[in-house]
Backbone bond lengths (Angstrom), bond angles and torsions (degrees), N, CA, C in turn:
res aa  C-N    CA-C-N  psi(-1)  N-CA   C-N-CA  omega(-1)  CA-C   N-CA-C  phi
1 M - - - 1.429 - - 1.583 114.31 -
2 S 1.271 110.42 21.14 1.446 116.88 178.37 1.479 108.99 -71.36
3 G 1.382 117.77 129.14 1.331 124.59 176.78 1.588 114.75 94.93
4 Y 1.308 108.78 -3.72 1.538 114.05 -178.91 1.484 114.30 -66.82
5 T 1.455 116.61 -30.75 1.422 117.94 -177.15 1.552 105.91 -66.31
6 A 1.316 119.80 -40.71 1.474 118.79 -177.70 1.416 115.33 -66.97
7 Q 1.268 116.89 -17.49 1.487 121.90 -177.29 1.629 108.61 -93.07
8 D 1.337 113.29 -16.23 1.498 120.36 -178.13 1.568 107.82 -66.40
9 G 1.342 117.95 117.62 1.433 119.82 -176.19 1.524 111.42 -59.74
10 S 1.309 119.74 -47.82 1.458 120.31 -175.49 1.457 114.05 -65.43
11 W 1.386 118.49 -34.71 1.457 121.30 175.63 1.581 109.54 -64.10
12 K 1.261 112.65 -47.44 1.473 123.22 -179.74 1.503 106.94 -56.67
13 A 1.239 119.82 -50.57 1.610 123.24 -177.11 1.543 106.59 -60.59
14 K 1.309 117.02 -44.84 1.417 121.64 -177.77 1.525 113.89 -62.55
15 E 1.421 114.64 -44.02 1.387 118.94 178.20 1.567 110.34 -63.94
16 Q 1.442 111.73 -41.70 1.541 110.07 -177.73 1.437 108.63 -68.23
17 S 1.226 126.53 -37.72 1.409 128.98 -179.41 1.483 110.59 -60.50
18 E 1.333 118.26 -42.28 1.528 119.91 176.71 1.481 109.95 -66.41
19 E 1.251 121.46 -38.72 1.444 123.70 179.06 1.585 109.53 -69.33
20 A 1.230 117.69 -36.74 1.416 118.72 175.56 1.541 113.39 -69.75
21 R 1.198 116.03 -35.15 1.485 125.94 175.14 1.567 109.14 -61.82
22 F 1.288 111.76 -50.07 1.466 120.84 176.30 1.556 114.34 -54.88
23 A 1.332 111.16 -52.90 1.504 118.36 176.67 1.400 114.35 -60.86
24 H 1.390 120.95 -34.71 1.387 128.38 -175.04 1.676 103.09 -70.57
25 E 1.278 116.50 -47.08 1.476 118.81 -179.41 1.487 112.21 -65.69
26 R 1.342 114.60 -34.93 1.475 115.92 175.70 1.513 109.71 -66.36
27 E 1.223 120.87 -45.75 1.431 124.72 -179.71 1.526 110.87 -56.87
28 Q 1.298 114.42 -45.41 1.444 121.45 -177.99 1.608 109.79 -59.55
29 Q 1.326 109.59 -44.22 1.450 114.09 179.50 1.500 112.89 -64.87
30 Q 1.397 116.67 -38.09 1.413 119.36 -179.73 1.577 108.91 -65.37
31 L 1.371 113.58 -45.28 1.526 118.11 178.81 1.480 113.30 -59.34
32 A 1.282 118.82 -39.24 1.379 128.11 -179.67 1.553 108.86 -60.64
33 A 1.426 115.63 -45.97 1.379 120.27 178.52 1.521 112.17 -65.32
34 L 1.277 112.91 -38.78 1.534 120.48 -179.31 1.559 108.74 -61.33
35 R 1.343 109.25 -46.42 1.577 112.50 -173.93 1.559 104.78 -67.30
36 E 1.339 116.85 -39.56 1.532 112.56 -177.10 1.463 111.73 -66.84
37 K 1.327 118.17 -36.04 1.533 121.18 175.10 1.502 110.78 -64.55
38 L 1.324 119.28 -44.36 1.437 118.28 177.15 1.448 114.11 -62.34
39 E 1.381 119.66 -37.34 1.524 123.67 178.77 1.461 107.75 -66.12
40 K 1.319 118.19 -38.65 1.446 124.56 -170.48 1.647 102.36 -71.35
41 D 1.497 115.77 -48.77 1.369 116.97 -178.69 1.431 122.51 -69.06
42 S 1.414 114.18 -23.35 1.449 121.96 -175.71 1.520 108.11 -90.80
43 A 1.183 122.22 -16.63 1.514 126.46 179.07 1.564 106.49 -66.49
44 P 1.346 115.83 126.30 1.453 120.99 -175.12 1.537 105.46 -69.40
45 P 1.268 116.99 142.99 1.528 122.95 176.04 1.573 103.78 -69.76
46 S 1.366 109.69 142.58 1.470 112.79 -172.79 1.472 112.72 -77.87
47 N 1.337 123.72 -12.13 1.507 120.17 -179.13 1.601 110.20 -124.15
48 S 1.205 120.10 29.41 1.440 123.09 175.07 1.419 114.56 -101.85
49 T 1.303 121.70 158.85 1.388 122.70 172.57 1.490 110.77 -87.16
50 N 1.437 114.38 177.28 1.380 113.05 179.43 1.525 118.50 -72.03
51 S 1.325 119.10 109.67 1.470 117.68 -170.82 1.489 116.21 -86.28
52 S 1.471 115.94 3.66 1.434 118.26 -177.59 1.554 109.25 -86.57
53 T 1.379 121.21 -7.65 1.421 124.69 171.78 1.518 111.24 -73.34
54 L 1.311 116.00 144.99 1.397 118.78 173.51 1.502 117.33 -75.43
55 P 1.191 119.75 135.80 1.506 119.64 -179.44 1.523 111.35 -54.04
56 T 1.341 117.82 141.18 1.417 124.00 -179.53 1.632 105.23 -97.73
57 G 1.297 112.25 159.84 1.568 115.70 178.76 1.442 108.11 141.99
58 D 1.263 119.13 -167.37 1.426 128.52 -173.94 1.527 110.10 -87.77
59 I 1.324 121.77 74.96 1.323 125.18 -178.99 1.606 108.89 -111.56
60 E 1.243 120.29 129.58 1.391 127.20 -176.03 1.527 117.04 -87.03
61 G 1.228 117.55 -2.20 1.425 120.19 -179.38 1.370 117.43 108.45
62 G 1.184 135.57 -63.22 1.499 136.57 166.26 1.552 112.18 34.12
63 Y 1.274 114.37 178.53 1.378 121.44 -178.92 1.542 113.66 -142.69
64 G 1.304 118.51 132.06 1.661 118.45 175.13 1.418 107.59 73.44
65 G 1.299 128.00 25.76 1.500 120.53 175.18 1.530 109.51 85.11
66 Q 1.275 124.83 12.36 1.408 130.11 -174.33 1.535 114.64 -98.73
67 E 1.368 112.71 15.53 1.498 120.73 -172.96 1.542 105.87 -67.70
68 D 1.355 119.66 -35.03 1.509 121.08 -172.65 1.625 111.65 -85.00
69 L 1.256 115.72 -3.27 1.508 114.60 -175.67 1.588 106.57 -75.36
70 E 1.368 116.56 143.08 1.423 115.69 -178.19 1.575 101.56 -103.45
71 D 1.392 110.76 156.23 1.472 118.96 -176.02 1.548 104.88 -89.05
72 R 1.430 115.68 110.74 1.431 119.61 -178.12 1.447 112.86 -63.30
73 Y 1.429 121.54 -30.55 1.287 122.51 -166.72 1.604 111.85 -103.40
74 A 1.263 113.20 18.23 1.554 120.37 -179.42 1.499 107.84 -64.23
75 T 1.299 120.95 -35.82 1.477 120.11 -172.62 1.489 111.98 -105.99
76 T 1.312 118.32 12.41 1.474 117.60 178.16 1.479 112.58 -83.94
77 S 1.359 122.83 -179.92 1.420 122.85 -176.32 1.508 109.57 -84.81
78 G 1.331 120.80 2.71 1.432 120.80 177.42 1.393 112.42 97.39
79 E 1.282 126.17 -3.31 1.401 131.79 179.50 1.582 109.59 -90.29
80 H 1.351 111.81 85.92 1.388 117.38 -172.90 1.544 112.00 -88.60
């Protein structure tokens, strides 16, 4: 009779339902932890200024932080 328990439909259904319940509980715990972290991260700090405004200063426009790069070929004869 070895292996009969694994072939028993009611036992198999019971085991699968217990596994599904455990997986669901684990997912709910992970989701709760993620929600808590998001709430903590999205809460604005009490003593900071509004960080959504762009920094002011002498910025010439550029893209992707490349404003400070100099043009090496600006003084060449144009033969690139």
